[in-house]
py3Dmol code that shows the C-alpha trace and the ligand (Angstrom):
import py3Dmol

protein = """\
ATOM      1  CA  MET A   1       0.000   0.000   0.000  1.00  0.00           C
ATOM      2  CA  SER A   2       1.472   3.350  -0.957  1.00  0.00           C
ATOM      3  CA  THR A   3       0.304   6.866  -0.220  1.00  0.00           C
ATOM      4  CA  THR A   4      -0.567   9.391  -2.883  1.00  0.00           C
ATOM      5  CA  LEU A   5       0.939  12.817  -3.487  1.00  0.00           C
ATOM      6  CA  ASP A   6      -2.411  14.187  -4.657  1.00  0.00           C
ATOM      7  CA  GLY A   7      -2.889  17.638  -3.113  1.00  0.00           C
ATOM      8  CA  LYS A   8       0.372  17.475  -1.132  1.00  0.00           C
ATOM      9  CA  VAL A   9       2.273  20.765  -1.008  1.00  0.00           C
ATOM     10  CA  VAL A  10       5.929  20.498  -2.024  1.00  0.00           C
ATOM     11  CA  LEU A  11       8.671  23.121  -2.153  1.00  0.00           C
ATOM     12  CA  VAL A  12      11.605  22.257  -4.457  1.00  0.00           C
ATOM     13  CA  THR A  13      14.732  24.428  -4.245  1.00  0.00           C
ATOM     14  CA  GLY A  14      17.064  24.638  -7.236  1.00  0.00           C
ATOM     15  CA  ALA A  15      14.221  23.783  -9.589  1.00  0.00           C
ATOM     16  CA  SER A  16      15.368  25.886 -12.550  1.00  0.00           C
ATOM     17  CA  SER A  17      17.346  22.984 -14.075  1.00  0.00           C
ATOM     18  CA  GLY A  18      18.508  19.391 -13.721  1.00  0.00           C
ATOM     19  CA  ILE A  19      17.332  17.210 -10.843  1.00  0.00           C
ATOM     20  CA  GLY A  20      15.182  19.936  -9.254  1.00  0.00           C
ATOM     21  CA  GLU A  21      13.307  20.633 -12.483  1.00  0.00           C
ATOM     22  CA  ALA A  22      12.721  16.927 -13.221  1.00  0.00           C
ATOM     23  CA  THR A  23      11.563  16.381  -9.632  1.00  0.00           C
ATOM     24  CA  ALA A  24       9.141  19.305  -9.730  1.00  0.00           C
ATOM     25  CA  LEU A  25       7.635  17.975 -12.974  1.00  0.00           C
ATOM     26  CA  ALA A  26       7.394  14.410 -11.622  1.00  0.00           C
ATOM     27  CA  LEU A  27       5.722  15.541  -8.395  1.00  0.00           C
ATOM     28  CA  SER A  28       3.328  17.751 -10.348  1.00  0.00           C
ATOM     29  CA  ALA A  29       2.417  14.741 -12.506  1.00  0.00           C
ATOM     30  CA  GLU A  30       1.695  12.837  -9.268  1.00  0.00           C
ATOM     31  CA  GLY A  31      -0.847  15.504  -8.292  1.00  0.00           C
ATOM     32  CA  ALA A  32       1.262  17.600  -5.895  1.00  0.00           C
ATOM     33  CA  LEU A  33       0.937  21.372  -5.600  1.00  0.00           C
ATOM     34  CA  VAL A  34       4.496  22.443  -6.292  1.00  0.00           C
ATOM     35  CA  ALA A  35       6.374  25.616  -5.345  1.00  0.00           C
ATOM     36  CA  VAL A  36       9.656  25.964  -7.239  1.00  0.00           C
ATOM     37  CA  GLY A  37      12.530  28.206  -6.173  1.00  0.00           C
ATOM     38  CA  ALA A  38      15.799  29.321  -7.777  1.00  0.00           C
ATOM     39  CA  ARG A  39      17.525  32.512  -8.890  1.00  0.00           C
ATOM     40  CA  ARG A  40      16.689  32.192 -12.628  1.00  0.00           C
ATOM     41  CA  ALA A  41      13.024  33.199 -12.637  1.00  0.00           C
ATOM     42  CA  ASP A  42      12.666  32.804 -16.435  1.00  0.00           C
ATOM     43  CA  ARG A  43      13.592  29.105 -16.194  1.00  0.00           C
ATOM     44  CA  LEU A  44      11.029  28.609 -13.448  1.00  0.00           C
ATOM     45  CA  GLU A  45       8.332  30.242 -15.580  1.00  0.00           C
ATOM     46  CA  SER A  46       9.013  27.839 -18.450  1.00  0.00           C
ATOM     47  CA  LEU A  47       8.890  24.904 -16.008  1.00  0.00           C
ATOM     48  CA  ALA A  48       5.512  26.142 -14.739  1.00  0.00           C
ATOM     49  CA  ARG A  49       4.201  26.195 -18.325  1.00  0.00           C
ATOM     50  CA  LYS A  50       5.297  22.560 -18.849  1.00  0.00           C
ATOM     51  CA  ALA A  51       3.960  21.204 -15.549  1.00  0.00           C
ATOM     52  CA  PRO A  52       0.644  19.330 -15.602  1.00  0.00           C
ATOM     53  CA  GLY A  53      -0.501  20.780 -12.260  1.00  0.00           C
ATOM     54  CA  GLU A  54      -0.471  24.050 -10.340  1.00  0.00           C
ATOM     55  CA  VAL A  55       3.018  25.517  -9.847  1.00  0.00           C
ATOM     56  CA  LEU A  56       4.086  28.556  -7.818  1.00  0.00           C
ATOM     57  CA  THR A  57       7.342  30.144  -8.999  1.00  0.00           C
ATOM     58  CA  LEU A  58       9.566  31.820  -6.415  1.00  0.00           C
ATOM     59  CA  GLU A  59      12.723  33.804  -7.028  1.00  0.00           C
ATOM     60  CA  LEU A  60      14.964  32.373  -4.328  1.00  0.00           C
ATOM     61  CA  ASP A  61      18.583  32.654  -3.239  1.00  0.00           C
ATOM     62  CA  VAL A  62      19.220  29.966  -0.608  1.00  0.00           C
ATOM     63  CA  THR A  63      22.338  31.760   0.640  1.00  0.00           C
ATOM     64  CA  ASP A  64      20.086  34.540   1.972  1.00  0.00           C
ATOM     65  CA  PRO A  65      18.066  33.444   5.048  1.00  0.00           C
ATOM     66  CA  GLU A  66      15.506  36.212   4.414  1.00  0.00           C
ATOM     67  CA  SER A  67      14.918  35.021   0.844  1.00  0.00           C
ATOM     68  CA  VAL A  68      14.456  31.467   2.141  1.00  0.00           C
ATOM     69  CA  ARG A  69      11.974  32.543   4.827  1.00  0.00           C
ATOM     70  CA  ALA A  70      10.012  34.547   2.231  1.00  0.00           C
ATOM     71  CA  ALA A  71       9.843  31.558  -0.144  1.00  0.00           C
ATOM     72  CA  VAL A  72       8.531  29.240   2.566  1.00  0.00           C
ATOM     73  CA  ALA A  73       5.989  31.870   3.689  1.00  0.00           C
ATOM     74  CA  ALA A  74       4.810  32.433   0.095  1.00  0.00           C
ATOM     75  CA  THR A  75       4.334  28.673  -0.383  1.00  0.00           C
ATOM     76  CA  VAL A  76       2.233  28.358   2.755  1.00  0.00           C
ATOM     77  CA  ASP A  77       0.257  31.532   1.878  1.00  0.00           C
ATOM     78  CA  ARG A  78      -0.589  30.156  -1.545  1.00  0.00           C
ATOM     79  CA  PHE A  79      -1.268  26.493  -0.756  1.00  0.00           C
ATOM     80  CA  GLY A  80      -2.190  26.593   2.947  1.00  0.00           C
ATOM     81  CA  ALA A  81       0.470  24.172   4.245  1.00  0.00           C
ATOM     82  CA  LEU A  82       3.824  22.584   3.502  1.00  0.00           C
ATOM     83  CA  ASP A  83       4.103  18.780   3.324  1.00  0.00           C
ATOM     84  CA  VAL A  84       7.462  18.203   1.632  1.00  0.00           C
ATOM     85  CA  LEU A  85      10.701  20.150   1.305  1.00  0.00           C
ATOM     86  CA  VAL A  86      12.993  18.949  -1.491  1.00  0.00           C
ATOM     87  CA  ASN A  87      16.279  20.585  -0.504  1.00  0.00           C
ATOM     88  CA  ASN A  88      18.114  20.356  -3.803  1.00  0.00           C
ATOM     89  CA  ALA A  89      19.857  23.661  -4.672  1.00  0.00           C
ATOM     90  CA  GLY A  90      23.583  23.160  -5.011  1.00  0.00           C
ATOM     91  CA  VAL A  91      26.813  24.035  -6.797  1.00  0.00           C
ATOM     92  CA  MET A  92      29.898  21.915  -7.494  1.00  0.00           C
ATOM     93  CA  LEU A  93      33.059  23.910  -8.154  1.00  0.00           C
ATOM     94  CA  SER A  94      35.593  21.085  -8.218  1.00  0.00           C
ATOM     95  CA  GLY A  95      39.326  21.611  -8.010  1.00  0.00           C
ATOM     96  CA  PRO A  96      42.445  20.816  -6.010  1.00  0.00           C
ATOM     97  CA  ILE A  97      42.808  22.275  -2.515  1.00  0.00           C
ATOM     98  CA  ALA A  98      46.270  23.716  -3.118  1.00  0.00           C
ATOM     99  CA  GLY A  99      45.986  27.126  -4.751  1.00  0.00           C
ATOM    100  CA  ALA A 100      42.180  27.102  -4.834  1.00  0.00           C
ATOM    101  CA  ASP A 101      40.138  30.276  -5.200  1.00  0.00           C
ATOM    102  CA  THR A 102      38.607  30.257  -1.710  1.00  0.00           C
ATOM    103  CA  THR A 103      35.648  32.384  -2.833  1.00  0.00           C
ATOM    104  CA  GLU A 104      34.481  29.186  -4.576  1.00  0.00           C
ATOM    105  CA  TRP A 105      34.699  27.349  -1.232  1.00  0.00           C
ATOM    106  CA  THR A 106      32.543  30.078   0.313  1.00  0.00           C
ATOM    107  CA  ARG A 107      29.984  29.713  -2.480  1.00  0.00           C
ATOM    108  CA  MET A 108      29.744  25.951  -2.029  1.00  0.00           C
ATOM    109  CA  VAL A 109      29.467  26.106   1.755  1.00  0.00           C
ATOM    110  CA  GLU A 110      26.940  28.958   1.632  1.00  0.00           C
ATOM    111  CA  THR A 111      24.796  27.302  -1.039  1.00  0.00           C
ATOM    112  CA  ASN A 112      24.998  23.570  -0.368  1.00  0.00           C
ATOM    113  CA  LEU A 113      25.402  23.486   3.382  1.00  0.00           C
ATOM    114  CA  LEU A 114      24.183  26.719   4.971  1.00  0.00           C
ATOM    115  CA  GLY A 115      21.529  27.191   2.282  1.00  0.00           C
ATOM    116  CA  SER A 116      19.998  23.795   2.919  1.00  0.00           C
ATOM    117  CA  MET A 117      20.152  24.397   6.685  1.00  0.00           C
ATOM    118  CA  TYR A 118      18.394  27.781   6.366  1.00  0.00           C
ATOM    119  CA  THR A 119      15.695  26.099   4.289  1.00  0.00           C
ATOM    120  CA  VAL A 120      15.124  23.353   6.853  1.00  0.00           C
ATOM    121  CA  HIS A 121      14.998  25.983   9.613  1.00  0.00           C
ATOM    122  CA  ALA A 122      12.343  28.016   7.804  1.00  0.00           C
ATOM    123  CA  ALA A 123      10.271  24.999   6.716  1.00  0.00           C
ATOM    124  CA  LEU A 124      10.384  22.959   9.914  1.00  0.00           C
ATOM    125  CA  PRO A 125       7.505  24.563  11.847  1.00  0.00           C
ATOM    126  CA  HIS A 126       5.215  23.843   8.881  1.00  0.00           C
ATOM    127  CA  LEU A 127       6.565  20.299   8.413  1.00  0.00           C
ATOM    128  CA  LEU A 128       6.017  19.558  12.107  1.00  0.00           C
ATOM    129  CA  ALA A 129       2.434  20.768  11.725  1.00  0.00           C
ATOM    130  CA  SER A 130       1.809  18.602   8.637  1.00  0.00           C
ATOM    131  CA  LYS A 131       3.942  15.612   9.760  1.00  0.00           C
ATOM    132  CA  GLY A 132       5.777  16.165   6.522  1.00  0.00           C
ATOM    133  CA  THR A 133       9.065  15.145   4.926  1.00  0.00           C
ATOM    134  CA  VAL A 134      12.468  16.743   4.386  1.00  0.00           C
ATOM    135  CA  LEU A 135      14.132  15.264   1.344  1.00  0.00           C
ATOM    136  CA  GLN A 136      17.770  16.261   1.109  1.00  0.00           C
ATOM    137  CA  ILE A 137      19.806  15.871  -2.076  1.00  0.00           C
ATOM    138  CA  SER A 138      23.298  14.867  -1.022  1.00  0.00           C
ATOM    139  CA  SER A 139      25.660  12.922  -3.324  1.00  0.00           C
ATOM    140  CA  THR A 140      27.928   9.916  -3.539  1.00  0.00           C
ATOM    141  CA  SER A 141      30.424  12.630  -2.507  1.00  0.00           C
ATOM    142  CA  GLY A 142      28.545  12.694   0.811  1.00  0.00           C
ATOM    143  CA  ARG A 143      29.730   9.126   1.407  1.00  0.00           C
ATOM    144  CA  ILE A 144      33.124   8.917  -0.296  1.00  0.00           C
ATOM    145  CA  ALA A 145      35.444  11.910  -0.629  1.00  0.00           C
ATOM    146  CA  SER A 146      37.850  11.939  -3.542  1.00  0.00           C
ATOM    147  CA  ALA A 147      40.739  14.070  -4.772  1.00  0.00           C
ATOM    148  CA  ASN A 148      39.699  17.418  -6.267  1.00  0.00           C
ATOM    149  CA  SER A 149      36.312  17.487  -4.573  1.00  0.00           C
ATOM    150  CA  GLY A 150      37.362  18.260  -0.999  1.00  0.00           C
ATOM    151  CA  VAL A 151      35.051  21.173  -0.296  1.00  0.00           C
ATOM    152  CA  TYR A 152      32.105  19.847  -2.317  1.00  0.00           C
ATOM    153  CA  ALA A 153      32.437  16.523  -0.438  1.00  0.00           C
ATOM    154  CA  ALA A 154      32.708  18.378   2.871  1.00  0.00           C
ATOM    155  CA  THR A 155      29.398  20.138   2.154  1.00  0.00           C
ATOM    156  CA  LYS A 156      27.711  16.854   1.239  1.00  0.00           C
ATOM    157  CA  PHE A 157      29.130  14.986   4.271  1.00  0.00           C
ATOM    158  CA  GLY A 158      27.851  17.937   6.328  1.00  0.00           C
ATOM    159  CA  ILE A 159      24.394  17.652   4.791  1.00  0.00           C
ATOM    160  CA  THR A 160      24.243  13.968   5.728  1.00  0.00           C
ATOM    161  CA  ALA A 161      25.299  14.727   9.316  1.00  0.00           C
ATOM    162  CA  PHE A 162      22.740  17.525   9.637  1.00  0.00           C
ATOM    163  CA  ALA A 163      20.022  15.287   8.184  1.00  0.00           C
ATOM    164  CA  GLU A 164      20.785  12.503  10.678  1.00  0.00           C
ATOM    165  CA  SER A 165      20.629  14.924  13.622  1.00  0.00           C
ATOM    166  CA  LEU A 166      17.384  16.299  12.263  1.00  0.00           C
ATOM    167  CA  ARG A 167      15.973  12.796  11.823  1.00  0.00           C
ATOM    168  CA  GLN A 168      16.665  11.933  15.456  1.00  0.00           C
ATOM    169  CA  GLU A 169      15.047  15.204  16.601  1.00  0.00           C
ATOM    170  CA  VAL A 170      11.825  14.956  14.600  1.00  0.00           C
ATOM    171  CA  THR A 171      11.077  11.360  13.653  1.00  0.00           C
ATOM    172  CA  THR A 172       8.968  10.668  16.738  1.00  0.00           C
ATOM    173  CA  GLN A 173       6.931  13.743  15.825  1.00  0.00           C
ATOM    174  CA  GLY A 174       6.047  12.125  12.513  1.00  0.00           C
ATOM    175  CA  VAL A 175       8.454  14.090  10.282  1.00  0.00           C
ATOM    176  CA  ARG A 176      10.483  11.889   7.933  1.00  0.00           C
ATOM    177  CA  VAL A 177      13.973  12.734   6.688  1.00  0.00           C
ATOM    178  CA  VAL A 178      15.273  11.266   3.442  1.00  0.00           C
ATOM    179  CA  VAL A 179      18.791  11.631   2.034  1.00  0.00           C
ATOM    180  CA  ILE A 180      19.229  10.955  -1.691  1.00  0.00           C
ATOM    181  CA  GLU A 181      22.792  10.321  -2.868  1.00  0.00           C
ATOM    182  CA  PRO A 182      23.085  10.441  -6.653  1.00  0.00           C
ATOM    183  CA  GLY A 183      26.124   9.429  -8.652  1.00  0.00           C
ATOM    184  CA  PHE A 184      26.843  11.120 -11.994  1.00  0.00           C
ATOM    185  CA  VAL A 185      23.680  12.717 -13.446  1.00  0.00           C
ATOM    186  CA  ALA A 186      23.416  14.520 -16.801  1.00  0.00           C
ATOM    187  CA  THR A 187      22.744  18.124 -15.721  1.00  0.00           C
ATOM    188  CA  GLU A 188      24.468  21.475 -16.051  1.00  0.00           C
ATOM    189  CA  LEU A 189      26.141  21.085 -12.618  1.00  0.00           C
ATOM    190  CA  ALA A 190      29.666  20.431 -13.934  1.00  0.00           C
ATOM    191  CA  SER A 191      29.428  23.175 -16.574  1.00  0.00           C
ATOM    192  CA  HIS A 192      29.922  25.784 -13.812  1.00  0.00           C
ATOM    193  CA  ILE A 193      33.337  24.392 -12.812  1.00  0.00           C
ATOM    194  CA  THR A 194      35.887  27.150 -13.445  1.00  0.00           C
ATOM    195  CA  ASP A 195      39.042  24.971 -13.465  1.00  0.00           C
ATOM    196  CA  PRO A 196      39.407  23.972 -17.170  1.00  0.00           C
ATOM    197  CA  THR A 197      41.110  20.650 -16.365  1.00  0.00           C
ATOM    198  CA  MET A 198      38.383  19.678 -13.916  1.00  0.00           C
ATOM    199  CA  ARG A 199      35.637  20.736 -16.313  1.00  0.00           C
ATOM    200  CA  ALA A 200      37.185  18.700 -19.133  1.00  0.00           C
ATOM    201  CA  ALA A 201      37.535  15.687 -16.813  1.00  0.00           C
ATOM    202  CA  ALA A 202      33.834  15.901 -15.928  1.00  0.00           C
ATOM    203  CA  GLN A 203      32.918  16.149 -19.627  1.00  0.00           C
ATOM    204  CA  GLN A 204      35.125  13.145 -20.401  1.00  0.00           C
ATOM    205  CA  MET A 205      33.482  11.143 -17.606  1.00  0.00           C
ATOM    206  CA  ALA A 206      30.039  12.052 -18.929  1.00  0.00           C
ATOM    207  CA  THR A 207      30.826  10.658 -22.362  1.00  0.00           C
ATOM    208  CA  SER A 208      32.685   7.560 -21.126  1.00  0.00           C
ATOM    209  CA  MET A 209      29.627   5.817 -19.627  1.00  0.00           C
ATOM    210  CA  ARG A 210      25.858   5.706 -19.488  1.00  0.00           C
ATOM    211  CA  ILE A 211      25.149   8.325 -16.829  1.00  0.00           C
ATOM    212  CA  LEU A 212      21.896   8.911 -14.964  1.00  0.00           C
ATOM    213  CA  HIS A 213      19.150  11.216 -16.193  1.00  0.00           C
ATOM    214  CA  PRO A 214      17.531  13.722 -13.805  1.00  0.00           C
ATOM    215  CA  GLU A 215      14.308  11.696 -14.195  1.00  0.00           C
ATOM    216  CA  ASP A 216      16.062   8.667 -12.645  1.00  0.00           C
ATOM    217  CA  ILE A 217      16.547  10.675  -9.451  1.00  0.00           C
ATOM    218  CA  ALA A 218      13.003  12.063  -9.651  1.00  0.00           C
ATOM    219  CA  ASN A 219      11.714   8.462  -9.770  1.00  0.00           C
ATOM    220  CA  ALA A 220      13.629   7.612  -6.578  1.00  0.00           C
ATOM    221  CA  ILE A 221      12.177  10.714  -4.927  1.00  0.00           C
ATOM    222  CA  VAL A 222       8.618   9.774  -5.894  1.00  0.00           C
ATOM    223  CA  TYR A 223       9.253   6.281  -4.474  1.00  0.00           C
ATOM    224  CA  ALA A 224      10.488   7.673  -1.143  1.00  0.00           C
ATOM    225  CA  LEU A 225       7.555  10.080  -0.884  1.00  0.00           C
ATOM    226  CA  THR A 226       4.844   7.531  -1.643  1.00  0.00           C
ATOM    227  CA  GLN A 227       5.586   5.034   1.120  1.00  0.00           C
ATOM    228  CA  PRO A 228       3.030   4.498   3.886  1.00  0.00           C
ATOM    229  CA  GLU A 229       3.386   6.823   6.891  1.00  0.00           C
ATOM    230  CA  HIS A 230       5.060   4.237   9.117  1.00  0.00           C
ATOM    231  CA  VAL A 231       7.841   3.675   6.540  1.00  0.00           C
ATOM    232  CA  ALA A 232      10.771   6.104   6.566  1.00  0.00           C
ATOM    233  CA  VAL A 233      13.090   5.663   3.594  1.00  0.00           C
ATOM    234  CA  ASN A 234      16.093   7.363   5.183  1.00  0.00           C
ATOM    235  CA  GLU A 235      18.704   7.007   2.474  1.00  0.00           C
ATOM    236  CA  ILE A 236      18.921   6.138  -1.228  1.00  0.00           C
ATOM    237  CA  LEU A 237      22.305   5.767  -2.954  1.00  0.00           C
ATOM    238  CA  ILE A 238      21.791   5.669  -6.718  1.00  0.00           C
ATOM    239  CA  ARG A 239      24.670   5.414  -9.182  1.00  0.00           C
ATOM    240  CA  PRO A 240      24.902   4.800 -12.922  1.00  0.00           C
ATOM    241  CA  THR A 241      25.503   1.078 -13.450  1.00  0.00           C
ATOM    242  CA  ASP A 242      28.707   1.952 -15.315  1.00  0.00           C
ATOM    243  CA  GLN A 243      30.108   4.175 -12.511  1.00  0.00           C
ATOM    244  CA  THR A 244      32.779   2.453 -10.381  1.00  0.00           C
TER     245      THR A 244
END
"""
ligand_1 = """\
48
NDP
P 22.011 21.980 -11.850
O 23.172 22.913 -11.984
O 21.233 21.621 -13.059
O 20.995 22.512 -10.751
C 21.390 23.251 -9.620
C 20.209 24.059 -9.155
O 20.582 24.754 -7.961
C 19.775 25.095 -10.170
O 18.377 25.097 -10.271
C 20.268 26.410 -9.574
O 19.364 27.454 -9.918
C 20.150 26.094 -8.093
N 20.948 27.004 -7.280
C 22.290 27.190 -7.291
N 22.625 28.161 -6.423
C 21.466 28.597 -5.861
C 21.147 29.589 -4.905
N 22.093 30.357 -4.317
N 19.851 29.774 -4.556
C 18.884 29.016 -5.130
N 19.118 28.061 -6.040
C 20.397 27.861 -6.403
O 22.604 20.657 -11.171
P 21.930 19.332 -10.592
O 20.514 19.235 -10.948
O 22.848 18.243 -10.942
O 22.103 19.598 -9.022
C 21.043 19.508 -8.090
C 21.590 18.911 -6.802
O 22.008 17.568 -7.062
C 22.794 19.636 -6.209
O 22.653 19.719 -4.813
C 23.943 18.717 -6.572
O 25.025 18.832 -5.668
C 23.275 17.361 -6.483
N 23.953 16.267 -7.174
C 24.148 16.300 -8.524
C 24.831 15.278 -9.153
C 25.116 15.277 -10.623
O 25.905 14.427 -11.086
N 24.519 16.154 -11.423
C 25.344 14.127 -8.395
C 25.068 14.189 -6.980
C 24.401 15.222 -6.411
P 19.751 28.984 -10.219
O 21.127 29.001 -10.814
O 18.667 29.413 -11.166
O 19.657 29.671 -8.891
"""
view = py3Dmol.view(width=600, height=400)
view.addModel(protein, "pdb")
view.setStyle({"model": 0}, {"cartoon": {"style": "trace"}})
view.addModel(ligand_1, "xyz")
view.setStyle({"model": 1}, {"stick": {}})
view.zoomTo()
view.show()
């Protein structure tokens, strides 16, 4: 027996492309009322036109706690509640630690780690009221660190730690916490890498194997969100078959 997402209110951060966009569309197709946030408002508008159900577009910068609070408030104003937070916004600016541009470290920590924490903080009162779900997009880099992804991996390890603390604090109040850990997915994530060698390596990796599509992650998210209330899917690690 699975539950339905019909009429559930979901906020997806980082929904202007990639995994967030595919997830918003999949949840809309499942009958959810979806609020989508990101900085590129034009991309959100085109998503809203494609979605089968009602979509609220929100210009959102997760590094700004005020922007996050406003997005959560606008979602609840429009749809009357919040049942699911898909905490997805993120950046990956890979490169070696020695000689790194530390402003890129700041961007990753502020977006991936602090941004997702601010979003949980703003959404939690509503999720406690609805006995809702926090679904956090981490990464295989949240389980295994590798050379040239030190700070990105640190943010994703941090996300997993924060999610586990959160889970222990809220699970007996009926709020479920899910961590999704994708391997290599075909999105624009790696195109923002500024180090040319790292960017080329990511492009080479993308063409050397059958990588995941954003819809593959969206399917895992729909699975986690449609389990009966007594079932908490806490973690899903999902890699391309060809990824070692
Ligand atoms: P994309 O680059 O396609 O999507 C990233 C999203 O995050 C965009 O919608 C972007 O929107 C948003 N974003 C970035 N900065 C901010 C910000 N300050 N405020 C609000 N939104 C922001 O990449 P993916 O879809 O691949 O990435 C989504 C998540 O999946 C990330 O957390 C990433 O770490 C994770 N992931 C991705 C993997 C992959 O191989 N692609 C593997 C494992 C995890 P905008 O620029 O419009 O603000």
